[in-house]
MOPAC internal coordinates of N, CA, C and O (Angstrom, degrees):
PM7 1SCF
backbone

  N    0.0000 0     0.00 0     0.00 0    0    0    0
  C    1.4530 1     0.00 0     0.00 0    1    0    0
  C    1.5245 1   107.81 1     0.00 0    2    1    0
  O    1.2310 1   120.41 1   -48.86 1    3    2    1
  N    1.3224 1   116.82 1   131.14 1    3    2    1
  C    1.4857 1   120.51 1  -179.52 1    5    3    2
  C    1.5255 1   110.97 1   -81.18 1    6    5    3
  O    1.2310 1   121.38 1   -26.75 1    7    6    5
  N    1.2821 1   114.96 1   153.25 1    7    6    5
  C    1.4641 1   120.77 1   178.38 1    9    7    6
  C    1.5320 1   109.83 1   -77.22 1   10    9    7
  O    1.2310 1   120.43 1   -33.98 1   11   10    9
  N    1.3139 1   116.79 1   146.02 1   11   10    9
  C    1.4652 1   120.59 1   178.69 1   13   11   10
  C    1.4943 1   110.61 1   -74.51 1   14   13   11
  O    1.2310 1   120.66 1   -38.31 1   15   14   13
  N    1.3366 1   116.34 1   141.69 1   15   14   13
  C    1.4526 1   122.71 1   177.20 1   17   15   14
  C    1.5286 1   107.34 1  -115.20 1   18   17   15
  O    1.2310 1   120.64 1   -30.96 1   19   18   17
  N    1.3159 1   116.38 1   149.04 1   19   18   17
  C    1.4691 1   123.47 1  -176.57 1   21   19   18
  C    1.4844 1   108.90 1  -128.18 1   22   21   19
  O    1.2310 1   120.64 1   -38.51 1   23   22   21
  N    1.3599 1   116.37 1   141.49 1   23   22   21
  C    1.4691 1   121.59 1   174.94 1   25   23   22
  C    1.5450 1   108.99 1   -78.39 1   26   25   23
  O    1.2310 1   120.27 1    -4.20 1   27   26   25
  N    1.3341 1   117.08 1   175.80 1   27   26   25
  C    1.4694 1   118.27 1  -177.14 1   29   27   26
  C    1.5255 1   114.38 1   -63.65 1   30   29   27
  O    1.2310 1   118.88 1   164.63 1   31   30   29
  N    1.3184 1   119.75 1   -15.37 1   31   30   29
  C    1.4423 1   121.98 1   179.54 1   33   31   30
  C    1.5542 1   110.89 1   -97.45 1   34   33   31
  O    1.2310 1   120.33 1  -174.69 1   35   34   33
  N    1.3048 1   116.97 1     5.31 1   35   34   33
  C    1.5028 1   119.61 1   176.89 1   37   35   34
  C    1.4784 1   113.85 1    89.46 1   38   37   35
  O    1.2310 1   118.06 1  -179.58 1   39   38   37
  N    1.2821 1   121.30 1     0.42 1   39   38   37
  C    1.4495 1   123.44 1   178.75 1   41   39   38
  C    1.5343 1   111.62 1   -78.60 1   42   41   39
  O    1.2310 1   118.34 1   -41.06 1   43   42   41
  N    1.2651 1   120.76 1   138.94 1   43   42   41
  C    1.4347 1   121.46 1   179.19 1   45   43   42
  C    1.5379 1   110.92 1   -66.93 1   46   45   43
  O    1.2310 1   121.48 1   -38.41 1   47   46   45
  N    1.3351 1   114.76 1   141.59 1   47   46   45
  C    1.4489 1   121.08 1   178.03 1   49   47   46
  C    1.5105 1   108.80 1  -106.17 1   50   49   47
  O    1.2310 1   119.57 1   -51.93 1   51   50   49
  N    1.3213 1   118.42 1   128.07 1   51   50   49
  C    1.4655 1   119.18 1  -179.75 1   53   51   50
  C    1.5187 1   109.78 1   -65.71 1   54   53   51
  O    1.2310 1   121.50 1   -32.80 1   55   54   53
  N    1.3205 1   114.74 1   147.20 1   55   54   53
  C    1.4645 1   123.75 1   179.45 1   57   55   54
  C    1.5176 1   109.01 1   -67.64 1   58   57   55
  O    1.2310 1   121.66 1   -39.30 1   59   58   57
  N    1.3252 1   114.42 1   140.70 1   59   58   57
  C    1.4838 1   119.91 1   177.62 1   61   59   58
  C    1.5351 1   108.52 1   -99.42 1   62   61   59
  O    1.2310 1   120.73 1   -45.09 1   63   62   61
  N    1.3116 1   116.21 1   134.91 1   63   62   61
  C    1.4490 1   118.81 1   179.64 1   65   63   62
  C    1.5032 1   110.50 1   -68.43 1   66   65   63
  O    1.2310 1   118.43 1   -46.43 1   67   66   65
  N    1.2773 1   120.59 1   133.57 1   67   66   65
  C    1.4342 1   123.59 1  -179.57 1   69   67   66
  C    1.5388 1   109.02 1   -86.78 1   70   69   67
  O    1.2310 1   119.56 1   177.78 1   71   70   69
  N    1.3287 1   118.44 1    -2.22 1   71   70   69
  C    1.4453 1   119.90 1  -179.32 1   73   71   70
  C    1.5336 1   112.27 1   -81.90 1   74   73   71
  O    1.2310 1   119.85 1   177.52 1   75   74   73
  N    1.3483 1   117.89 1    -2.48 1   75   74   73
  C    1.4254 1   122.52 1   179.85 1   77   75   74
  C    1.5459 1   107.34 1   -77.62 1   78   77   75
  O    1.2310 1   120.98 1   -69.67 1   79   78   77
  N    1.3274 1   115.74 1   110.33 1   79   78   77
  C    1.4742 1   119.13 1  -177.70 1   81   79   78
  C    1.5110 1   110.15 1   -88.01 1   82   81   79
  O    1.2310 1   120.07 1   -30.25 1   83   82   81
  N    1.3317 1   117.47 1   149.75 1   83   82   81
  C    1.4798 1   118.79 1   179.73 1   85   83   82
  C    1.5693 1   107.66 1   -71.03 1   86   85   83
  O    1.2310 1   122.28 1   -28.53 1   87   86   85
  N    1.3310 1   113.23 1   151.47 1   87   86   85
  C    1.4666 1   116.81 1  -177.18 1   89   87   86
  C    1.5187 1   109.15 1   -73.65 1   90   89   87
  O    1.2310 1   121.65 1   -18.86 1   91   90   89
  N    1.3352 1   114.46 1   161.14 1   91   90   89
  C    1.4594 1   120.09 1  -179.62 1   93   91   90
  C    1.4806 1   112.57 1   -61.11 1   94   93   91
  O    1.2310 1   119.82 1   140.42 1   95   94   93
  N    1.3449 1   117.96 1   -39.58 1   95   94   93
  C    1.4590 1   123.69 1  -176.71 1   97   95   94
  C    1.5159 1   109.27 1   -63.30 1   98   97   95
  O    1.2310 1   119.16 1   131.99 1   99   98   97
  N    1.3227 1   119.20 1   -48.01 1   99   98   97
  C    1.4679 1   118.91 1  -177.69 1  101   99   98
  C    1.5071 1   110.22 1   -68.13 1  102  101   99
  O    1.2310 1   118.15 1   145.66 1  103  102  101
  N    1.3059 1   121.12 1   -34.34 1  103  102  101
  C    1.4357 1   122.14 1   178.99 1  105  103  102
  C    1.5404 1   109.41 1   -69.07 1  106  105  103
  O    1.2310 1   120.01 1   143.52 1  107  106  105
  N    1.3396 1   117.59 1   -36.48 1  107  106  105
  C    1.4430 1   122.07 1   178.18 1  109  107  106
  C    1.5377 1   110.09 1   -66.43 1  110  109  107
  O    1.2310 1   120.41 1   134.88 1  111  110  109
  N    1.3842 1   116.82 1   -45.12 1  111  110  109
  C    1.4252 1   120.83 1   178.20 1  113  111  110
  C    1.4950 1   113.03 1   -62.43 1  114  113  111
  O    1.2310 1   120.40 1   140.89 1  115  114  113
  N    1.3228 1   116.84 1   -39.11 1  115  114  113
  C    1.4772 1   118.30 1   178.42 1  117  115  114
  C    1.4793 1   111.32 1   -65.88 1  118  117  115
  O    1.2310 1   119.45 1   139.76 1  119  118  117
  N    1.3612 1   118.66 1   -40.24 1  119  118  117
  C    1.4673 1   120.91 1   179.07 1  121  119  118
  C    1.5041 1   109.49 1   -67.08 1  122  121  119
  O    1.2310 1   119.16 1   137.78 1  123  122  121
  N    1.3110 1   119.20 1   -42.22 1  123  122  121
  C    1.4544 1   123.54 1  -177.56 1  125  123  122
  C    1.4985 1   110.57 1   -65.90 1  126  125  123
  O    1.2310 1   120.35 1   136.95 1  127  126  125
  N    1.3037 1   116.93 1   -43.05 1  127  126  125
  C    1.4860 1   121.67 1   178.53 1  129  127  126
  C    1.5541 1   111.08 1   -64.30 1  130  129  127
  O    1.2310 1   120.45 1   135.13 1  131  130  129
  N    1.2725 1   116.74 1   -44.87 1  131  130  129
  C    1.4527 1   120.92 1   177.80 1  133  131  130
  C    1.5636 1   110.97 1   -61.65 1  134  133  131
  O    1.2310 1   120.93 1   137.96 1  135  134  133
  N    1.3151 1   115.83 1   -42.04 1  135  134  133
  C    1.4416 1   119.61 1   179.75 1  137  135  134
  C    1.4987 1   113.28 1   -64.90 1  138  137  135
  O    1.2310 1   120.89 1   137.94 1  139  138  137
  N    1.3546 1   115.90 1   -42.06 1  139  138  137
  C    1.4545 1   121.79 1   179.22 1  141  139  138
  C    1.5528 1   108.72 1   -62.92 1  142  141  139
  O    1.2310 1   120.65 1   136.12 1  143  142  141
  N    1.3103 1   116.36 1   -43.88 1  143  142  141
  C    1.4484 1   120.40 1  -179.06 1  145  143  142
  C    1.4945 1   111.16 1   -59.23 1  146  145  143
  O    1.2310 1   119.20 1   131.60 1  147  146  145
  N    1.3519 1   119.13 1   -48.40 1  147  146  145
  C    1.4621 1   122.46 1  -175.41 1  149  147  146
  C    1.5406 1   108.98 1   -71.66 1  150  149  147
  O    1.2310 1   118.85 1   145.91 1  151  150  149
  N    1.3153 1   119.79 1   -34.09 1  151  150  149
  C    1.4606 1   120.58 1   175.23 1  153  151  150
  C    1.5287 1   111.54 1   -62.18 1  154  153  151
  O    1.2310 1   121.55 1   139.18 1  155  154  153
  N    1.3365 1   114.65 1   -40.82 1  155  154  153
  C    1.4626 1   118.88 1   176.65 1  157  155  154
  C    1.5200 1   111.99 1   -64.54 1  158  157  155
  O    1.2310 1   119.93 1   135.62 1  159  158  157
  N    1.3478 1   117.73 1   -44.38 1  159  158  157
  C    1.4434 1   122.47 1   178.51 1  161  159  158
  C    1.5237 1   110.33 1   -57.28 1  162  161  159
  O    1.2310 1   119.95 1   130.01 1  163  162  161
  N    1.3157 1   117.70 1   -49.99 1  163  162  161
  C    1.4670 1   123.07 1  -178.69 1  165  163  162
  C    1.5358 1   109.20 1   -63.27 1  166  165  163
  O    1.2310 1   119.55 1   137.05 1  167  166  165
  N    1.3040 1   118.46 1   -42.95 1  167  166  165
  C    1.4463 1   122.79 1  -179.92 1  169  167  166
  C    1.5124 1   111.83 1   -61.20 1  170  169  167
  O    1.2310 1   120.55 1   134.28 1  171  170  169
  N    1.3507 1   116.56 1   -45.72 1  171  170  169
  C    1.4863 1   120.96 1  -179.58 1  173  171  170
  C    1.5473 1   109.15 1   -65.04 1  174  173  171
  O    1.2310 1   119.79 1   134.71 1  175  174  173
  N    1.2998 1   118.01 1   -45.29 1  175  174  173
  C    1.4811 1   120.18 1  -179.49 1  177  175  174
  C    1.4977 1   110.69 1   -62.17 1  178  177  175
  O    1.2310 1   119.64 1   135.18 1  179  178  177
  N    1.3495 1   118.28 1   -44.82 1  179  178  177
  C    1.4764 1   120.77 1   179.71 1  181  179  178
  C    1.5212 1   109.05 1   -64.95 1  182  181  179
  O    1.2310 1   118.64 1   137.90 1  183  182  181
  N    1.3224 1   120.20 1   -42.10 1  183  182  181
  C    1.4580 1   120.42 1   179.96 1  185  183  182
  C    1.5334 1   111.53 1   -63.18 1  186  185  183
  O    1.2310 1   120.75 1   139.52 1  187  186  185
  N    1.2928 1   116.16 1   -40.48 1  187  186  185
  C    1.4582 1   118.19 1   178.04 1  189  187  186
  C    1.5385 1   110.75 1   -65.00 1  190  189  187
  O    1.2310 1   119.63 1   144.26 1  191  190  189
  N    1.3433 1   118.31 1   -35.74 1  191  190  189
  C    1.4341 1   120.86 1   178.98 1  193  191  190
  C    1.4930 1   111.55 1   -71.46 1  194  193  191
  O    1.2310 1   118.57 1   144.32 1  195  194  193
  N    1.3463 1   120.33 1   -35.68 1  195  194  193
  C    1.4366 1   122.15 1   179.96 1  197  195  194
  C    1.5260 1   112.05 1   -73.15 1  198  197  195
  O    1.2310 1   121.14 1   136.68 1  199  198  197
  N    1.3385 1   115.43 1   -43.32 1  199  198  197
  C    1.4898 1   118.82 1  -175.81 1  201  199  198
  C    1.5112 1   113.34 1   -96.87 1  202  201  199
  O    1.2310 1   118.54 1  -161.19 1  203  202  201
  N    1.3138 1   120.40 1    18.81 1  203  202  201
  C    1.4496 1   124.27 1  -179.72 1  205  203  202
  C    1.5442 1   109.11 1   -70.82 1  206  205  203
  O    1.2310 1   120.21 1   -51.82 1  207  206  205
  N    1.3029 1   117.20 1   128.18 1  207  206  205
  C    1.4655 1   121.73 1   175.79 1  209  207  206
  C    1.5425 1   106.78 1  -110.76 1  210  209  207
  O    1.2310 1   119.29 1   -65.97 1  211  210  209
  N    1.3250 1   118.96 1   114.03 1  211  210  209
  C    1.4624 1   118.95 1  -177.58 1  213  211  210
  C    1.5380 1   113.29 1   -65.23 1  214  213  211
  O    1.2310 1   118.53 1   151.88 1  215  214  213
  N    1.3061 1   120.41 1   -28.12 1  215  214  213
  C    1.4414 1   121.62 1  -177.68 1  217  215  214
  C    1.5395 1   114.08 1   -71.53 1  218  217  215
  O    1.2310 1   119.95 1   165.05 1  219  218  217
  N    1.3347 1   117.69 1   -14.95 1  219  218  217
  C    1.4489 1   120.39 1  -176.73 1  221  219  218
  C    1.4972 1   111.07 1   -69.16 1  222  221  219
  O    1.2310 1   120.02 1   145.06 1  223  222  221
  N    1.3280 1   117.57 1   -34.94 1  223  222  221
  C    1.4729 1   121.51 1  -176.80 1  225  223  222
  C    1.4839 1   110.78 1  -101.61 1  226  225  223
  O    1.2310 1   119.92 1  -135.41 1  227  226  225
  N    1.2754 1   117.76 1    44.59 1  227  226  225
  C    1.4454 1   124.76 1   179.77 1  229  227  226
  C    1.5155 1   110.44 1   -82.91 1  230  229  227
  O    1.2310 1   119.71 1   -43.58 1  231  230  229
  N    1.3448 1   118.16 1   136.42 1  231  230  229
  C    1.4447 1   121.84 1  -177.42 1  233  231  230
  C    1.5257 1   110.82 1   -67.79 1  234  233  231
  O    1.2310 1   119.86 1   147.15 1  235  234  233
  N    1.3108 1   117.88 1   -32.85 1  235  234  233
  C    1.4579 1   122.19 1   179.19 1  237  235  234
  C    1.5370 1   110.86 1   -58.39 1  238  237  235
  O    1.2310 1   121.08 1   137.13 1  239  238  237
  N    1.3176 1   115.54 1   -42.87 1  239  238  237
  C    1.4800 1   120.19 1   178.36 1  241  239  238
  C    1.4870 1   112.33 1   -62.71 1  242  241  239
  O    1.2310 1   119.51 1   144.44 1  243  242  241
  N    1.3480 1   118.54 1   -35.56 1  243  242  241
  C    1.4711 1   122.06 1   178.12 1  245  243  242
  C    1.5124 1   109.36 1   -68.27 1  246  245  243
  O    1.2310 1   119.86 1   138.90 1  247  246  245
  N    1.3205 1   117.87 1   -41.10 1  247  246  245
  C    1.4619 1   121.54 1  -179.70 1  249  247  246
  C    1.5464 1   108.98 1   -65.82 1  250  249  247
  O    1.2310 1   119.76 1   136.67 1  251  250  249
  N    1.2942 1   118.06 1   -43.33 1  251  250  249
  C    1.4625 1   121.52 1   179.65 1  253  251  250
  C    1.5234 1   111.17 1   -64.94 1  254  253  251
  O    1.2310 1   119.78 1   142.73 1  255  254  253
  N    1.3476 1   118.03 1   -37.27 1  255  254  253
  C    1.4723 1   121.11 1   176.66 1  257  255  254
  C    1.5151 1   110.66 1   -67.04 1  258  257  255
  O    1.2310 1   119.99 1   138.89 1  259  258  257
  N    1.3825 1   117.61 1   -41.11 1  259  258  257
  C    1.4324 1   120.66 1   178.46 1  261  259  258
  C    1.5524 1   111.61 1   -64.52 1  262  261  259
  O    1.2310 1   120.95 1   138.44 1  263  262  261
  N    1.3416 1   115.78 1   -41.56 1  263  262  261
  C    1.4489 1   118.10 1   177.85 1  265  263  262
  C    1.5327 1   112.49 1   -65.49 1  266  265  263
  O    1.2310 1   120.35 1   142.97 1  267  266  265
  N    1.2914 1   116.93 1   -37.03 1  267  266  265
  C    1.4524 1   121.34 1   174.41 1  269  267  266
  C    1.5074 1   113.25 1   -62.39 1  270  269  267
  O    1.2310 1   122.16 1   141.41 1  271  270  269
  N    1.3494 1   113.47 1   -38.59 1  271  270  269
  C    1.4560 1   118.45 1  -179.29 1  273  271  270
  C    1.5256 1   109.67 1   -69.60 1  274  273  271
  O    1.2310 1   120.63 1   136.22 1  275  274  273
  N    1.3504 1   116.41 1   -43.78 1  275  274  273
  C    1.5202 1   117.05 1   177.07 1  277  275  274
  C    1.4769 1   112.80 1   -64.45 1  278  277  275
  O    1.2310 1   120.43 1   145.36 1  279  278  277
  N    1.3501 1   116.78 1   -34.64 1  279  278  277
  C    1.4774 1   120.26 1  -179.40 1  281  279  278
  C    1.5258 1   108.49 1   -66.68 1  282  281  279
  O    1.2310 1   119.32 1   144.17 1  283  282  281
  N    1.3233 1   118.91 1   -35.83 1  283  282  281
  C    1.4708 1   121.72 1  -178.65 1  285  283  282
  C    1.4929 1   110.85 1   -72.64 1  286  285  283
  O    1.2310 1   119.68 1   155.68 1  287  286  285
  N    1.3055 1   118.21 1   -24.32 1  287  286  285
  C    1.5048 1   119.91 1  -179.03 1  289  287  286
  C    1.5241 1   107.38 1   -82.24 1  290  289  287
  O    1.2310 1   120.10 1   180.00 1  291  290  289

């Protein structure tokens, strides 16, 4: 016997049958969407690794930018 469920207003909610299987289309769309997401993640990470320039994130450039900013003020 299943336990009774209640909505926020205290009314009983009828039990849903767990035998209802998802349709093929929705399962296919879920799989396709998940695959596209992870392919994009891997592609972005690999592109960042290939085109990474170590000199761009140099601390000396940050200090020079901050000094230029303070000089302009």
